[in-house]
C-alpha positions, 0 to 999 in steps of 0.5 A, a space after each residue: 224236152 222231158 225224160 218221158 218224151 225223150 224215152 218215148 221219142 227213142 222208142 218211136 224211132 226204134 219202131 220206125 227202124 224196125 219197119 225198115 228192117 235195117 238189122 244194124 240200125 235196130 241193134 243200135 237201139 238195143 244194149 248188148 245184153 238185150 233180151 226179148 221175152 215172149 210166150 216161149 221165153 227169152 230170145 237174145 239180141 243176136 237171134 233177133 238181129 240175125 233173123 231180121 238181117 236174113 229176112 226170116 223175120 220182117 216187120 211191115 207195120 208198128 204202132 202204139 194204140 192209145 197212150 203209152 205209160 212211161 215211168 223213170 227211175 234215175 237212168 232207167 225208164 219203163 214203157 208200158 203200151 199197147 202196140 199193133 204190128 204186122 210183119 212176116 215170119 219165114 214168109 208167113 204173114 202175121 198180125 199182132 196185137 200186144 202189150 209191151 214193156 220196154 226197159 230203157 237205160 241211159 248208157 253213154 248219154 243215149 237211151 238203149 233198150 235192155 229188155 222187151 216183154 210182150 204178151 197178147 192183148 185180150 179184146 
């Protein structure tokens, strides 16, 4: 297995766990200092995990559209892809079509995400 395919497999497994909304398992894919960057700025790992655990944030679907781009720099890998997802926020359904960049680092033999950045896809 190449590093590219290994990191893509980790990202796909993370997406599958997100759709199951298992907060503890989701947290295992993220480094302790992971952050999500969106249009409102940075959100810490603890906030996202708390929202999922409480049911405030739920993911229903998540899939890559087209091909993902992977670049590897030693023990760091960056995935850039277009993802479409559905879910709910505080009981209100949403659908998202976004470009996402995820930065993974190899920590103790396991790829963990340290940063996720999303922006809306323009059609």
